MARGU-160331 format. One record per residue: residue number from 1; x, y, z of N, C-alpha, C, O in turn. Coordinates in steps of 0.001 Angstrom, whole numbers, padded with zeros to 6 digits. Each point is the difference from the previous one (the first is absolute). Example, Ala and Ser with C-alpha at 12.3 -4.5 7.8 and 13.67 -1.06 7.14 Angstrom:
BEGIN
+-----+---------+---------+---------+---------+---------+---------+---------+---------+---------+---------+---------+---------+
|   i |    n.xx |    n.yy |    n.zz |   ca.xx |   ca.yy |   ca.zz |    c.xx |    c.yy |    c.zz |    o.xx |    o.yy |    o.zz |
+-----+---------+---------+---------+---------+---------+---------+---------+---------+---------+---------+---------+---------+
|   1 |  013190 | -005690 |  007800 | -000890 |  001190 |  000000 |  000900 |  001200 |  000000 |  001036 | -000019 |  000665 |
|   2 | -001386 |  001069 | -001385 |  000820 |  001190 |  000060 | -000770 |  001090 |  000730 |  000509 |  001108 |  000169 |
+-----+---------+---------+---------+---------+---------+---------+---------+---------+---------+---------+---------+---------+
# end
This chain:
BEGIN
+-----+---------+---------+---------+---------+---------+---------+---------+---------+---------+---------+---------+---------+
|   i |    n.xx |    n.yy |    n.zz |   ca.xx |   ca.yy |   ca.zz |    c.xx |    c.yy |    c.zz |    o.xx |    o.yy |    o.zz |
+-----+---------+---------+---------+---------+---------+---------+---------+---------+---------+---------+---------+---------+
|   1 |  224684 |  086989 | -021821 | -001325 |  000434 |  000413 | -000251 |  001389 | -000585 |  000838 |  000894 |  000118 |
|   2 | -001982 | -000728 | -000740 | -000376 |  001281 | -000587 | -000752 |  000817 |  001050 | -000987 | -000475 |  000561 |
|   3 |  001441 |  001693 | -000292 | -000641 |  000841 |  001002 | -000400 |  001312 | -000640 |  000712 |  000521 | -000858 |
|   4 | -001842 |  000011 |  001268 | -000484 |  001275 | -000493 | -000129 |  000957 |  001159 | -000586 | -000337 |  001029 |
|   5 |  001125 |  001522 | -001187 | -000129 |  001042 |  001010 | -001059 |  000973 | -000482 |  000104 |  000539 | -001102 |
|   6 | -001101 | -000315 |  001903 | -001046 |  000960 | -000330 |  000225 |  001227 |  000859 | -000042 | -000081 |  001227 |
|   7 |  000278 |  001203 | -001855 |  000261 |  001221 |  000736 | -001277 |  000517 |  000635 | -001034 |  000108 | -000659 |
|   8 |  001113 |  000209 |  001937 | -001127 |  000588 |  000709 |  000216 |  001496 |  000192 | -000692 |  000629 |  000800 |
|   9 |  001640 | -000058 | -001525 |  000272 |  001424 |  000093 |  001483 |  000251 |  000192 |  000792 | -000939 |  000084 |
|  10 | -000420 |  002205 | -000016 |  001401 |  000366 |  000083 |  000407 |  000507 |  001381 |  001132 |  000449 |  000176 |
|  11 | -002001 | -000508 |  000770 |  000300 |  000464 |  001348 |  000706 | -001118 |  000760 | -000610 | -001034 |  000272 |
|  12 |  001912 |  001225 |  000082 |  000714 | -001071 |  000698 | -000572 | -000306 |  001380 |  000277 | -001062 |  000556 |
|  13 | -001066 |  001969 |  000005 | -000612 | -000230 |  001306 | -001327 | -000747 | -000121 | -000576 | -000416 |  001005 |
|  14 |  000097 |  000248 | -002229 | -001289 | -000659 | -000216 |  000168 | -001518 |  000008 |  001064 | -000525 | -000331 |
|  15 | -002119 | -000154 |  000711 | -000009 | -001451 | -000099 | -001385 | -000436 | -000455 | -000955 |  000775 |  000048 |
|  16 |  000859 | -002015 | -000489 | -001249 | -000480 | -000559 | -000598 | -001134 |  000797 |  000696 | -000739 |  000696 |
|  17 | -002000 |  000623 | -000816 | -000728 | -001116 |  000573 | -000831 | -000586 | -001136 | -000636 |  000737 | -000754 |
|  18 |  000641 | -002053 |  000632 | -000709 | -000645 | -001104 | -000818 | -001176 |  000507 |  000329 | -000641 |  000998 |
|  19 | -001396 |  000387 | -001717 | -000838 | -001170 |  000235 | -000025 | -000786 | -001305 | -000175 |  000585 | -001069 |
|  20 |  000345 | -001883 |  001141 |  000010 | -000867 | -001173 | -001306 | -000776 | -000024 | -000396 | -000600 |  000999 |
|  21 | -000277 |  000618 | -002159 | -001281 | -000697 | -000114 | -000067 | -000816 | -001284 |  000364 |  000470 | -001078 |
|  22 | -000842 | -001712 |  001221 | -000321 | -000818 | -001165 | -001413 |  000366 | -000453 | -000839 |  000392 |  000811 |
|  23 |  000589 | -000522 | -002101 | -001326 |  000348 | -000535 | -000493 | -001098 | -000920 |  000741 | -000506 | -000843 |
|  24 | -002009 |  000144 |  001017 | -000707 | -000857 | -000953 | -001282 |  000727 | -000368 | -000371 |  000981 |  000644 |
|  25 | -000301 | -001458 | -001672 | -001274 |  000622 | -000363 | -000990 | -000068 |  001158 | -000802 |  000915 |  000189 |
|  26 |  000856 | -001990 |  000579 | -000960 | -000195 |  001084 |  000296 |  000855 |  001233 | -000919 |  000344 |  000743 |
|  27 |  002191 |  000004 | -000515 |  000322 |  000707 |  001241 |  000525 |  001416 | -000203 |  000359 |  000664 |  000973 |
|  28 | -000307 | -000188 | -002215 |  000655 |  001279 | -000283 | -000536 |  001164 |  000840 |  000782 |  000712 |  000629 |
|  29 | -002060 | -000517 | -000610 | -000579 |  001133 |  000733 |  000359 | -000075 |  001496 |  000422 |  000991 |  000597 |
|  30 | -000594 | -002172 | -000011 |  000307 | -000174 |  001416 |  001486 |  000233 |  000281 |  000347 |  000687 |  000960 |
|  31 |  000527 | -001252 | -001788 |  001440 |  000139 |  000213 |  000464 |  001454 | -000142 |  000842 |  000463 |  000769 |
|  32 | -001395 |  000254 | -001756 |  000389 |  001393 | -000183 | -000479 |  000863 |  001167 |  000729 |  000873 |  000471 |
|  33 | -001939 | -001117 | -000012 | -000505 |  000749 |  001164 |  000847 | -000293 |  001232 |  000379 |  000911 |  000737 |
|  34 | -000091 | -002181 | -000524 |  000800 | -000406 |  001151 |  001414 |  000580 | -000082 |  000500 |  000574 |  000967 |
|  35 |  000130 | -000726 | -002116 |  001363 |  000498 | -000170 |  000102 |  001504 |  000157 |  000919 |  000499 |  000649 |
|  36 | -001857 |  000224 | -001236 |  000018 |  001454 |  000117 | -000191 |  000416 |  001456 |  000711 |  000873 |  000499 |
|  37 | -001658 | -001489 |  000170 | -000219 |  000321 |  001417 |  001225 | -000305 |  000850 |  000358 |  000780 |  000882 |
|  38 |  000282 | -001909 | -001146 |  001180 | -000375 |  000777 |  001147 |  000974 | -000234 |  000632 |  000448 |  000956 |
|  39 | -000355 | -000115 | -002213 |  001142 |  000872 | -000275 | -000259 |  001416 |  000513 |  000938 |  000668 |  000436 |
|  40 | -002175 | -000197 | -000477 | -000305 |  001321 |  000563 |  000134 | -000013 |  001519 |  000454 |  000980 |  000590 |
|  41 | -000838 | -002064 |  000035 |  000153 | -000124 |  001453 |  001481 |  000006 |  000392 |  000397 |  000707 |  000926 |
|  42 |  000418 | -001496 | -001634 |  001437 | -000019 |  000282 |  000600 |  001384 | -000218 |  000795 |  000474 |  000812 |
|  43 | -001179 |  000171 | -001913 |  000498 |  001345 | -000310 | -000332 |  000957 |  001137 |  000854 |  000775 |  000430 |
|  44 | -002078 | -000826 |  000052 | -000427 |  000886 |  001081 |  000799 | -000251 |  001279 |  000385 |  000947 |  000685 |
|  45 | -000136 | -002202 | -000364 |  000754 | -000327 |  001206 |  001466 |  000405 | -000101 |  000616 |  000332 |  001013 |
|  46 | -000051 | -000354 | -002208 |  001427 |  000233 | -000180 |  000358 |  001436 | -000357 |  001166 |  000377 |  000112 |
|  47 | -002112 |  000422 | -000530 |  000338 |  001329 | -000524 |  000527 |  000966 |  001049 |  000613 |  001005 | -000359 |
|  48 | -000827 | -001274 |  001639 |  000560 |  000888 |  001026 |  001527 | -000092 |  000038 |  000662 |  000876 |  000557 |
|  49 | -000104 | -001937 | -001149 |  001446 | -000175 | -000027 |  000680 |  000661 | -001180 |  001219 | -000101 | -000132 |
|  50 | -001968 |  000776 | -000734 |  000593 |  000638 | -001169 | -000869 | -000193 | -001227 | -001183 | -000326 |  000096 |
|  51 |  001789 |  000530 | -001237 | -000714 | -000138 | -001272 | -000174 | -001480 | -000313 |  000970 | -000758 | -000006 |
|  52 | -002190 |  000356 | -000249 | -000308 | -001398 | -000306 | -000776 | -000049 | -001312 | -000937 |  000774 | -000197 |
|  53 |  001319 | -001670 | -000690 | -000744 | -000231 | -001239 | -000696 | -001345 |  000111 |  000593 | -000969 |  000474 |
|  54 | -001829 |  000904 | -000901 | -000786 | -001228 |  000048 | -000065 | -000633 | -001380 | -000144 |  000696 | -001005 |
|  55 |  000253 | -002024 |  000962 | -000039 | -000711 | -001273 | -000786 | -001298 |  000137 | -000005 | -000637 |  001053 |
|  56 | -000659 |  000263 | -002144 | -000661 | -001298 | -000117 |  000693 | -000762 | -001120 |  000070 |  000482 | -001130 |
|  57 |  000439 | -001664 |  001435 |  000593 | -000880 | -001006 | -001045 | -001061 | -000323 | -000349 | -000826 |  000843 |
|  58 | -000139 |  000864 | -002067 | -001116 | -000859 | -000403 |  000458 | -001070 | -000984 |  000972 |  000186 | -000732 |
|  59 | -001676 | -001294 |  000727 |  000309 | -001099 | -000904 | -000227 |  000383 | -001460 |  000675 | -000501 | -000899 |
|  60 | -001626 |  001386 |  000681 | -000308 |  000465 | -001357 | -000713 |  001341 |  000094 | -000418 |  000419 |  001079 |
|  61 |  000284 |  000243 | -002212 | -000727 |  001260 | -000046 | -001468 | -000253 |  000336 | -000577 | -000978 | -000475 |
|  62 | -000032 |  001836 |  001281 | -001435 | -000164 |  000284 | -000825 |  000083 | -001290 |  000321 |  000777 | -000899 |
|  63 | -001379 | -001580 |  000818 | -000851 |  000036 | -001193 | -000857 |  001261 | -000025 | -000387 |  000456 | -001077 |
|  64 |  000086 |  000107 |  002222 | -000783 |  001232 |  000106 |  000969 |  001178 |  000139 |  000610 |  000191 |  001052 |
|  65 | -000478 |  000594 | -002122 |  000949 |  001116 | -000012 | -000311 |  001097 |  001014 |  000859 |  000839 |  000268 |
|  66 | -002063 | -000822 |  000302 | -000303 |  001035 |  000990 |  000893 | -000146 |  001238 |  000222 |  000970 |  000723 |
|  67 |  000285 | -002177 | -000483 |  000939 | -000190 |  001105 |  001263 |  000829 | -000203 |  000551 |  000543 |  000958 |
|  68 | -000095 | -000445 | -002195 |  001227 |  000750 | -000276 | -000177 |  001472 |  000333 |  000913 |  000630 |  000535 |
|  69 | -002082 | -000075 | -000847 | -000294 |  001385 |  000356 | -000055 |  000197 |  001506 |  000456 |  001021 |  000514 |
|  70 | -001013 | -001995 |  000194 | -000063 |  000082 |  001459 |  001401 | -000059 |  000601 |  000323 |  000774 |  000902 |
|  71 |  000511 | -001693 | -001399 |  001379 | -000074 |  000494 |  000719 |  001327 | -000223 |  000698 |  000496 |  000885 |
|  72 | -000874 |  000066 | -002064 |  000656 |  001279 | -000307 | -000506 |  001105 |  000924 |  000794 |  000785 |  000518 |
|  73 | -002096 | -000719 | -000310 | -000580 |  001021 |  000868 |  000547 | -000100 |  001422 |  000204 |  001017 |  000663 |
|  74 |  000032 | -002246 | -000195 |  000488 | -000228 |  001357 |  001530 | -000033 |  000075 |  000565 | -000202 |  001075 |
|  75 |  000101 |  000399 | -002211 |  001459 | -000010 | -000079 |  000579 | -001345 |  000427 |  001019 | -000065 |  000687 |
|  76 | -001691 | -001009 | -001109 |  000482 | -001358 |  000231 |  000560 | -000516 | -001322 | -000689 |  000024 | -001020 |
|  77 |  001924 | -000484 |  001036 |  000627 | -000550 | -001191 | -000512 | -001420 | -000187 |  000039 | -000796 |  000938 |
|  78 | -000517 |  000466 | -002128 | -000448 | -001360 | -000307 |  000881 | -000552 | -001114 |  000187 |  000643 | -001033 |
|  79 |  000352 | -001839 |  001253 |  000862 | -000649 | -000990 | -000432 | -001449 | -000169 | -000603 | -000594 |  000894 |
|  80 |  000924 |  000034 | -002066 | -000293 | -001391 | -000315 |  001053 | -000461 | -000990 |  000730 |  000833 | -000537 |
|  81 | -000622 | -002140 |  000272 |  001122 | -000524 | -000792 |  000241 |  000683 | -001343 |  001157 |  000263 | -000327 |
|  82 | -002171 |  000035 | -000459 |  000273 |  000651 | -001283 |  000581 |  001387 |  000207 |  000770 |  000475 | -000835 |
|  83 | -001123 |  000182 |  001932 |  000593 |  001282 |  000356 |  001471 | -000192 |  000350 |  000847 |  000789 | -000419 |
|  84 | -000538 | -001847 |  001194 |  001389 | -000278 |  000371 |  000836 | -000279 | -001234 |  001131 |  000476 | -000109 |
|  85 | -001692 | -001262 | -000842 |  000737 | -000318 | -001215 |  000341 |  001255 | -000782 |  001084 |  000091 | -000577 |
|  86 | -001978 |  000869 |  000546 |  000253 |  001258 | -000696 |  001136 |  000758 |  000681 |  000783 |  000669 | -000674 |
|  87 | -000684 | -000762 |  001996 |  001077 |  000674 |  000726 |  001358 | -000608 | -000321 |  001014 |  000698 | -000002 |
|  88 | -000997 | -002005 | -000270 |  001254 | -000683 | -000282 |  000499 |  000247 | -001417 |  001187 | -000181 | -000274 |
|  89 | -002064 |  000588 | -000624 |  000372 |  000193 | -001416 |  000928 |  001177 | -000179 |  000408 |  000300 | -001122 |
+-----+---------+---------+---------+---------+---------+---------+---------+---------+---------+---------+---------+---------+
# end
């Protein structure tokens, strides 16, 4: 089994929360809004316990690149399969 570890930082006390979303052309906007809202909600609920990193695992890169800027602004890590493949290289 091939496994990929995505680093959420170097703080051993930190932990991550992630939301996984499938994307199609028809549902992309809705899924990204839903996923971002969910992961921010989880992050907010869990952050009193220490350092928490939020991540969205997506089926593919969003077609609208403005999402990437929003994720960066909110400090949400976004990953998708081609990103994972680059990590394995």
